[in-house]
C-alpha positions in Angstrom: -128.5 47.4 168.0 -127.3 45.0 165.3 -130.0 43.8 162.9 -129.7 40.3 161.7 -130.7 39.5 158.2 -133.6 37.3 157.8 -133.1 34.4 155.6 -136.1 32.7 153.9 -135.2 29.1 154.3 -137.9 27.8 152.1 -137.0 29.9 149.1 -133.3 29.1 149.5 -134.3 25.4 149.4 -136.4 25.8 146.4 -133.6 27.5 144.4 -131.3 24.8 145.4 -133.5 22.1 144.1 -134.1 24.0 141.0 -130.5 24.1 140.2 -130.1 20.4 140.8 -133.1 19.7 138.6 -131.7 21.6 135.8 -128.4 19.9 135.9 -127.9 17.4 132.9 -128.3 13.8 133.8 -125.3 11.5 133.9 -126.6 9.6 130.8 -127.2 12.8 129.0 -123.7 13.9 129.8 -122.4 10.7 128.5 -124.1 10.9 125.2 -123.4 14.6 125.0 -119.7 14.0 125.4 -119.7 11.5 122.5 -122.2 13.2 120.1 -119.4 14.0 117.8 -118.4 10.4 117.3 -119.3 8.9 114.0 -118.4 5.2 113.1 -117.2 4.4 109.7 -119.7 2.8 107.4 -119.4 -1.1 107.0 -118.3 -2.0 103.5 -119.1 -5.7 102.3 -117.0 -6.9 99.5 -118.6 -8.9 96.7 -116.8 -12.0 97.7 -118.3 -11.8 101.3 -121.8 -11.0 99.8 -121.5 -14.2 97.8 -120.4 -16.3 100.8 -123.3 -15.1 102.8 -125.9 -15.8 99.9 -124.3 -19.2 99.5 -124.7 -20.2 103.2 -128.2 -19.1 103.3 -129.0 -20.8 100.1 -127.4 -24.1 101.3 -129.4 -23.9 104.5 -132.7 -23.6 102.5 -131.5 -26.4 100.2 -130.9 -28.9 103.0 -134.1 -27.9 104.7 -136.1 -28.6 101.5 -133.9 -31.8 100.9 -134.9 -33.1 104.4 -138.6 -32.5 103.8 -138.4 -34.3 100.5 -136.7 -37.3 102.0 -139.2 -37.4 104.9 -142.1 -37.3 102.3 -140.5 -40.2 100.4 -140.1 -42.2 103.7 -143.7 -41.5 104.7 -145.2 -42.1 101.3 -142.9 -45.0 100.4 -141.0 -47.0 103.1 -143.4 -46.4 106.0 -146.6 -46.1 104.0 -147.9 -49.4 105.4 -147.2 -48.5 108.9 -149.1 -45.1 108.5 -152.0 -46.9 106.7 -152.2 -49.5 109.6 -152.4 -46.7 112.1 -155.1 -44.9 110.1 -157.0 -48.2 110.1 -156.7 -48.4 113.7 -158.1 -45.0 114.3 -161.0 -45.3 111.8 -161.8 -48.9 112.1 -162.7 -51.3 114.9 -162.9 -55.1 115.0 -164.5 -57.9 117.2 -162.7 -61.2 117.4 -164.7 -64.4 116.8 -163.7 -67.9 117.8 -162.5 -70.3 115.2 -162.5 -74.1 115.1 -159.8 -75.5 117.4 -158.3 -78.8 116.4 -159.9 -82.1 117.8 -158.3 -84.2 120.4 -158.8 -87.9 119.8 -157.8 -91.0 121.6 -155.6 -93.9 120.3 -158.7 -95.4 118.5 -159.7 -92.2 116.9 -162.6 -91.5 119.4 -163.3 -87.8 119.9 -162.4 -86.4 123.3 -162.6 -82.7 122.4 -164.3 -81.1 119.3 -165.3 -77.7 118.2 -169.0 -77.3 117.2 -170.5 -74.5 115.2 -172.7 -72.2 117.0 -174.7 -68.8 116.6 -173.6 -65.7 118.6 -175.9 -62.7 118.7 -174.9 -59.1 119.1 -176.5 -55.7 118.9 -175.8 -52.1 117.8 -178.0 -50.2 120.2 -177.7 -46.9 118.4 -179.3 -48.5 115.3 -182.2 -49.9 117.3 -185.2 -47.3 117.3 -187.5 -49.1 119.8 -185.8 -51.5 122.0 -188.9 -52.1 124.2 -190.8 -53.5 121.1 -188.3 -56.3 120.4 -187.1 -57.1 123.9 -189.8 -59.7 124.5 -189.3 -61.5 121.2 -185.4 -61.5 121.7 -185.9 -62.9 125.3 -188.0 -65.7 124.0 -185.6 -66.6 121.2 -182.4 -66.3 123.2 -184.0 -67.8 126.4 -182.9 -64.9 128.4 -184.8 -62.7 131.0 -186.1 -59.3 129.7 -184.5 -57.6 132.7 -181.1 -58.7 131.4 -181.6 -58.0 127.7 -183.2 -54.5 128.2 -180.1 -52.8 129.5 -178.0 -54.3 126.8 -180.3 -53.0 124.1 -180.2 -49.4 125.6 -176.4 -49.4 126.2 -174.3 -46.4 125.2 -171.7 -49.0 123.8 -171.7 -49.1 119.9 -171.5 -52.9 120.0 -172.6 -55.5 122.7 -172.9 -59.3 122.7 -176.2 -60.5 123.7 -175.6 -64.3 123.7 -172.9 -66.6 122.5 -172.6 -70.2 121.6 -176.2 -70.7 120.8 -177.6 -73.6 118.8 -177.8 -73.0 115.0 -181.6 -73.2 115.1 -181.6 -69.8 116.8 -180.5 -68.2 113.5 -183.8 -69.0 111.7 -185.8 -67.5 114.4 -183.6 -64.3 114.4 -184.0 -64.0 110.5 -187.8 -63.7 111.0 -187.4 -60.7 113.2 -185.7 -58.6 110.5 -184.8 -56.0 113.1 -182.1 -53.4 112.3 -179.3 -53.3 114.8 -179.3 -57.1 115.6 -176.3 -59.0 114.2 -175.7 -62.8 114.3 -172.4 -64.4 113.6 -171.3 -68.0 113.3 -168.4 -69.1 115.5 -167.2 -72.2 117.2 -167.4 -73.4 120.8 -165.4 -76.1 122.4 -167.2 -79.3 123.3 -166.2 -82.3 125.3 -168.6 -85.2 124.1 -167.5 -87.6 126.9 -168.1 -85.0 129.6 -165.7 -85.4 132.7 -163.7 -88.3 131.1 -160.0 -87.4 131.4 -160.9 -83.8 132.1 -157.8 -83.1 134.2 -155.7 -84.5 131.3 -157.6 -82.7 128.5 -158.0 -79.4 130.4 -160.3 -76.9 129.0 -160.6 -73.6 127.1 -161.7 -70.1 128.2 -164.6 -68.1 126.8 -162.2 -66.6 124.3 -161.3 -70.0 123.0 -157.7 -70.3 124.4 -156.4 -73.2 126.4 -156.6 -72.8 130.1 -155.0 -76.2 131.4 -153.9 -79.7 130.5 -153.5 -80.6 126.9 -155.5 -77.6 125.7 -152.9 -75.2 127.2 -149.8 -77.3 126.5 -150.7 -77.7 122.8 -152.2 -74.3 122.2 -150.1 -73.7 119.1 -151.1 -77.0 117.6 -154.9 -76.9 118.5 -155.5 -73.2 118.2 -156.9 -71.6 115.1 -155.7 -68.4 113.4 -157.6 -65.2 114.4 -160.7 -63.8 112.6 -162.5 -60.7 113.2 -165.7 -58.6 112.3 -164.6 -55.2 111.2 -166.7 -52.0 111.5 -165.9 -48.3 110.7 -165.9 -45.7 113.4 -167.5 -42.3 113.2 -165.8 -39.0 114.5 -167.0 -39.9 118.0 -165.6 -43.5 117.9 -168.8 -45.1 117.5 -169.3 -48.2 115.2 -171.2 -47.6 112.1 -171.8 -51.2 111.1 -169.9 -54.5 111.0 -168.6 -56.4 108.0 -167.3 -59.9 108.3 -163.6 -60.1 107.2 -160.8 -62.7 106.9 -157.7 -61.9 109.0 -154.8 -64.4 109.1 -152.0 -63.8 111.5 -152.8 -60.4 113.0 -155.6 -57.8 112.9 -153.6 -55.4 110.8 -152.8 -57.6 107.9 -154.9 -58.8 105.0 -157.9 -56.5 105.5 -159.9 -58.1 102.7 -163.6 -57.7 103.0 -166.0 -60.7 102.4 -169.1 -59.9 100.4 -171.1 -62.4 102.7 -170.8 -64.2 105.9 -171.9 -67.8 105.6 -171.2 -70.5 108.2 -167.3 -71.0 108.8 -166.2 -69.8 105.3 -165.0 -66.4 106.7 -163.9 -67.9 110.0 -160.2 -68.6 110.8 -158.6 -71.8 109.8 -159.0 -74.8 111.9 -156.2 -76.2 114.2 -154.5 -79.5 113.8 -155.9 -82.8 115.2 -154.1 -84.2 118.3 -154.1 -87.9 118.7 -153.4 -89.3 122.2 -152.0 -92.6 123.4 -154.9 -92.8 125.9 -157.6 -95.4 125.3 -161.0 -93.8 126.3 -162.4 -97.2 127.3 -159.4 -97.9 129.7 -159.7 -94.4 130.9 -163.4 -94.9 131.8 -162.5 -98.2 133.6 -159.8 -96.5 135.6 -161.9 -93.6 136.6 -164.9 -95.8 137.6 -162.9 -98.0 139.8 -161.1 -95.0 141.4 -164.5 -93.5 142.3 -165.5 -96.8 143.9 -162.4 -97.0 145.8 -162.7 -93.5 147.0 -166.0 -94.1 148.5 -165.0 -97.4 150.1 -161.9 -95.8 151.7 -163.7 -92.6 152.5 -160.6 -91.0 151.1 -159.7 -87.5 150.1 -159.0 -88.4 146.6 -157.8 -91.6 144.6 -155.5 -91.5 141.6 -154.1 -93.9 139.0 -151.8 -94.2 136.0 -151.7 -97.1 133.5 -148.6 -97.3 131.1 -147.5 -99.7 128.4 -144.0 -100.4 129.8 -142.5 -101.5 126.4 -143.3 -98.1 124.8 -144.0 -95.7 127.6 -147.4 -94.9 126.2 -149.9 -93.7 128.9 -153.1 -95.7 128.3 -155.1 -94.1 131.1 -154.4 -91.3 133.6 -157.1 -90.5 136.1 -158.3 -89.2 139.4 -161.5 -89.4 141.3 -162.1 -85.8 141.6 -162.7 -84.4 138.0 -164.4 -81.3 136.6 -167.1 -80.7 133.9 -165.0 -79.0 131.1 -168.3 -78.1 129.2 -169.1 -75.9 132.1 -167.6 -72.5 131.2 -168.3 -70.5 134.3 -168.4 -72.9 137.2 -164.7 -74.3 137.2 -162.1 -72.9 139.4 -158.3 -73.2 138.6 -157.7 -75.6 141.5 -160.4 -77.8 140.2 -158.4 -78.4 136.9 -155.3 -79.6 138.8 -153.8 -83.0 137.5 -152.6 -84.6 140.7 -150.9 -87.4 138.8 -148.4 -85.0 137.4 -148.5 -82.3 140.2 -148.9 -83.8 143.6 -145.8 -84.9 145.5 -145.8 -87.6 148.1 -143.4 -89.8 150.0 -143.4 -93.2 148.2 -142.8 -95.3 151.3 -142.3 -99.0 150.7 -143.1 -98.7 147.0 -139.7 -97.1 146.7 -137.8 -100.1 148.2 -137.5 -102.3 145.0 -135.8 -99.6 143.2 -133.1 -99.1 145.9 -132.8 -102.9 146.2 -132.2 -103.1 142.4 -129.5 -100.3 142.7 -127.8 -102.4 145.6 -127.9 -105.5 143.5 -126.6 -103.7 140.4 -123.6 -102.3 142.2 -122.9 -105.6 143.8 -123.1 -104.4 147.4 -125.6 -107.1 148.2 -125.8 -110.6 146.6 -129.0 -112.1 145.1 -128.9 -115.0 147.7 -127.3 -113.2 150.6 -128.9 -113.4 154.0 -129.3 -110.1 155.7 -129.7 -109.5 159.5 -132.7 -107.3 160.3 -131.7 -106.9 163.9 -135.0 -108.1 165.4 -136.8 -105.0 164.4 -134.7 -102.2 165.9 -131.6 -100.5 164.4 -129.7 -97.4 165.4 -128.5 -94.8 162.9 -126.6 -92.2 164.9 -129.1 -90.7 167.4 -132.1 -92.1 165.5 -133.8 -95.6 165.8 -135.1 -97.4 162.7 -137.9 -99.9 163.4 -139.8 -102.6 161.5 -143.5 -103.0 161.6 -143.1 -106.7 161.5 -139.8 -107.5 163.4 -137.5 -110.1 161.8 -133.9 -111.5 162.3 -132.3 -113.1 159.2 -134.0 -112.5 155.8 -133.0 -113.3 152.2 -132.8 -110.6 149.5 -136.3 -111.5 148.3 -137.7 -111.7 151.8 -136.6 -108.2 152.6 -138.9 -106.9 150.0 -141.7 -109.4 150.7 -141.7 -108.5 154.4 -140.9 -104.8 153.7 -138.1 -104.4 156.2 -136.9 -100.8 156.8 -133.9 -102.0 158.6 -132.4 -104.1 156.0 -133.2 -101.5 153.4 -131.2 -99.1 155.5 -128.3 -101.5 155.4 -128.5 -101.7 151.6 -128.4 -98.0 151.5 -125.5 -97.7 153.8 -123.5 -100.1 151.7 -124.3 -98.2 148.5 -123.4 -94.9 150.2 -125.0 -91.6 149.7 -123.2 -90.7 146.4 -124.1 -93.9 144.6 -127.6 -93.9 145.9 -128.2 -90.2 144.7 -126.6 -91.0 141.3 -128.8 -94.1 140.9 -132.0 -92.3 141.9 -131.3 -89.4 139.4 -130.5 -92.0 136.6 -134.0 -93.4 137.3 -135.5 -89.9 136.9 -136.1 -88.6 140.3 -135.5 -85.1 141.1 -136.5 -84.0 137.6 -139.5 -83.9 135.2 -140.0 -87.0 132.9 -140.3 -84.7 129.9 -144.0 -85.6 129.3 -145.6 -83.1 126.9 -147.8 -81.6 129.6 -147.3 -78.3 131.4 -147.3 -78.1 135.1 -145.4 -81.4 135.8 -143.6 -81.4 139.3 -139.9 -82.4 139.5 -140.5 -83.9 142.9 -138.0 -83.6 145.8 -134.6 -85.0 145.9 -132.2 -82.9 147.9 -128.7 -81.9 146.8 -126.1 -84.6 148.0 -124.2 -81.8 149.8 -126.9 -81.6 152.4 -127.3 -85.3 153.1 -126.6 -86.8 156.6 -126.3 -90.5 157.5 -130.1 -90.5 158.6 -131.0 -89.2 155.2 -129.4 -92.1 153.4 -131.3 -94.4 155.7 -134.7 -92.9 155.3 -134.3 -92.6 151.5 -133.6 -96.2 151.4 -137.0 -97.1 152.5 -138.9 -94.2 150.8 -139.0 -91.4 153.4 -137.5 -88.0 153.0 -138.0 -88.0 149.2 -140.8 -86.6 147.2 -142.1 -88.2 144.0 -145.0 -87.9 141.6 -147.0 -90.9 140.4 -145.6 -90.3 136.9 -142.0 -90.5 138.2 -142.6 -93.7 140.1 -144.4 -95.4 137.2 -141.6 -94.4 134.8 -138.9 -95.9 137.1 -140.9 -99.2 137.4 -140.9 -99.6 133.6 -137.2 -100.6 134.0 -138.2 -103.5 136.2 -141.0 -104.5 133.9 -139.0 -104.1 130.7 -135.9 -106.2 131.4 -133.9 -103.3 133.0 -134.7 -100.7 130.2 -136.4 -97.5 131.5 -138.8 -95.9 128.9 -139.8 -92.3 129.1 -143.6 -91.8 129.3 -145.5 -90.2 126.4 -149.0 -89.1 125.8 -149.0 -88.2 122.1 -149.6 -91.0 119.7 -146.7 -91.6 117.3 -144.2 -89.5 119.3 -140.7 -90.5 119.7 -139.9 -92.2 123.1 -136.6 -92.3 124.6 -135.2 -95.4 126.5 -132.0 -96.2 128.6 -130.8 -99.2 130.3 -130.5 -98.6 134.1 -130.4 -102.3 135.4 -129.0 -105.5 133.9 -131.4 -108.3 133.0 -130.2 -110.4 135.8 -131.0 -107.5 138.3 -134.4 -106.8 136.9 -135.3 -110.6 137.0 -134.2 -110.9 140.7 -136.1 -107.9 141.7 -139.2 -109.1 139.7 -138.9 -112.5 141.7 -139.2 -110.6 144.9 -142.1 -108.6 143.7 -143.9 -111.7 142.6 -143.5 -113.1 146.2 -145.2 -109.9 147.5 -148.3 -111.2 145.8 -148.1 -115.0 146.3 -145.9 -115.5 149.5 -147.7 -116.2 152.8 -145.9 -113.0 154.3 -146.6 -110.9 151.2 -148.5 -107.6 151.7 -150.0 -107.6 148.2 -152.2 -110.7 148.1 -155.3 -108.5 147.3 -153.8 -107.7 144.0 -153.7 -111.3 142.8 -155.4 -112.1 139.5 -156.2 -115.8 138.5 -154.2 -116.7 135.4 -152.2 -113.6 135.4 -148.6 -113.1 136.8 -148.8 -110.0 139.0 -145.6 -108.3 140.4 -146.0 -105.4 142.7 -145.3 -103.6 145.9 -147.5 -102.0 148.6 -146.8 -98.6 150.3 -148.3 -96.9 153.3 -146.6 -93.6 154.2 -147.3 -90.8 156.6 -147.7 -87.4 155.2 -145.8 -84.3 156.6 -147.5 -82.1 159.0 -148.9 -78.9 157.3 -146.9 -75.9 158.5 -144.7 -77.8 160.9 -142.0 -80.5 161.3 -142.6 -84.3 161.6 -145.5 -86.4 160.3 -149.2 -86.2 160.8 -150.2 -89.6 162.2 -153.8 -89.1 160.9 -152.8 -88.3 157.3 -151.8 -91.5 155.3 -151.1 -92.0 151.6 -151.7 -95.6 150.8 -150.6 -97.0 147.4 -149.8 -99.9 145.3 -147.7 -100.1 142.1 -147.2 -103.3 140.0 -147.1 -104.7 136.5 -148.5 -107.8 134.9 -147.6 -110.5 132.5 -150.9 -111.6 130.8 -149.2 -113.3 127.7 -151.1 -116.4 128.6 -154.5 -114.5 128.0 -153.2 -112.8 124.9 -151.8 -109.5 126.1 -148.1 -109.8 125.8 -147.1 -106.2 126.6 -146.1 -105.5 130.2 -148.6 -103.1 131.8 -147.6 -100.9 134.7 -150.4 -99.6 137.0 -150.1 -97.2 140.0 -152.9 -96.6 142.4 -152.9 -94.1 145.2 -155.4 -93.4 148.0 -154.9 -90.1 149.7 -155.9 -89.7 153.4 -158.3 -92.6 153.8 -160.6 -92.5 156.8 -161.1 -96.2 157.4 -158.9 -98.7 159.2 -156.7 -100.5 158.4 -155.3 -98.0 156.1 -152.5 -100.2 154.5 -151.8 -100.0 150.8 -152.4 -103.7 150.5 -155.9 -103.2 152.0 -157.0 -100.2 150.1 -155.0 -99.7 146.9 -154.4 -103.3 145.9 -158.0 -104.2 145.4 -158.4 -101.1 143.0 -155.3 -102.4 141.1 -156.9 -105.9 140.7 -160.2 -104.6 139.4 -158.6 -102.1 136.9 -156.2 -104.7 135.5 -158.9 -107.4 135.4 -161.2 -105.2 133.3 -158.3 -103.8 131.2 -157.1 -107.3 130.2 -160.5 -108.2 129.1 -160.6 -105.2 126.9 -157.2 -105.3 125.3 -156.4 -107.7 122.3 -153.2 -108.4 120.5 -154.2 -107.6 116.9 -150.7 -108.1 115.4 -147.3 -109.0 116.7 -145.7 -106.1 118.5 -148.6 -103.8 118.3 -151.0 -103.1 121.2 -154.5 -102.3 120.0 -157.9 -102.2 121.6 -160.9 -104.4 121.2 -163.7 -103.1 118.8 -166.3 -101.4 120.8 -169.6 -100.3 119.5 -170.4 -96.6 120.0 -173.4 -97.1 122.3 -171.2 -99.4 124.5 -168.5 -96.7 124.6 -171.0 -94.1 125.6 -172.4 -96.2 128.3 -169.0 -96.9 129.8 -168.0 -93.2 129.6 -171.2 -92.1 131.3 -170.6 -94.6 134.1 -167.2 -93.2 134.7 
């Protein structure tokens, strides 16, 4: 029997693992195999050592030089900038309103002034017991206690309690002697004649900057330089007291403290005075008659513009809907709209004399020519032109007197689209007049490339074109001024531009026709006639486009009358041009001769009685006592 040898598997495995564990690691073998390697020592020559030391030294030198240059810049060149930044971090300021320049009319009557007032502020952190003084302050400031109490307990370091108070409030506040209550003197805009010419003057905001009208357009002239109350802030940014300072130009320049704060001595410098061509008496007359006309016509609004045709000076510009400029809070932006400058309308028949003058000037129609008005119906392409009062053969003057659309269409066709467009642009349509008031509308005169035959026809009798009252009056100055158009102006003493657009013969012939509109039995402007005065004018009645749709709204009418007068027999030798518009009247009939012409007559009659010729070539106003001026202004 063969005996098999027993193998202890467990011990054999143990021995094997032990032999593997005792074997040198691969890394050990790597280093062991190289343990005899000895690198040669690195030897640096003196030259190399000097180069290394020089490089390191140069690096430190340039670093030090950069730091030195930066210090020079910070301490020298940029010193003011860093000081300004430091002041902004450590100081705080509150702007106060200065005295804006006055606005006066042509006779030096005040229309807008700046009055000195008292404004009251508080430092709540300096008030120990606010409940003890709230009742006294409420009585002095005429404010409810419920409104004052939260302000006095506010976490803000500085709060305004009331601004623009009468100067008498200062004396009552001085009696309180309460720490933490500060009073400052500043200016508030005031309009002594109330709503008179308010759309023209505009108004200012609470911070004293212009918002509309002349106040906005002449902000740089009327505005005063800034002034501030300065206070130092602690580490938490809280104000530690306020000192009045003068600052001219910007808040960061000229930080020179004032030892005291008396009246307007430490306020910003006043703005410049602005003198207007407007006569406040004529302005009051115009506005009063416009209000009467609006009520009689039950209209949406009425508007008017009176201009001296020889100089372009605007003597009155008004509308029936005005706002109270002294009311700081209750005026909306749309209330301040000057519709004489901004509203665009189709001029209708008031446009015909201008087109007729262009036709006469270009020789496409003769001054004694007879025109066929086709019995009241005339085809232009697929469109039919009609006359309200059908006629057959009419002279040049009768075309304007009877206001024939058909004969005006024929004049336009003879002129042609190109000459008609060029002539209208020469008269100033399609662009602003250059009046020194922001917001003026350029009107609507489409590009010639888009014209069709019907456009030439409708433009010839005042449809399909949009104009402003100012543009229309400006163009009529050429008819009233012997063919010379004068650009309108509203600043007294300003330069006016003029250009000849018609010959004297053309202007005279059109004037003859416009005189017939007033005196002829078929004329539509009889209600504008004034005894002893030669009146020239044209009525207009135009439908308004539909809102949001094509075509015209039969219930929306713009009635108008524009004319000029020769009152030399009565002492007024300057030609006066006046436009009257009645927007959307509700009474019938709604013709311009029925609604707008009577307003024209009343304004011109009263204006002539006011105007006097003080010396040859100069138009001045009659002397009026202050109480009389106040009375007329209040009535307006």
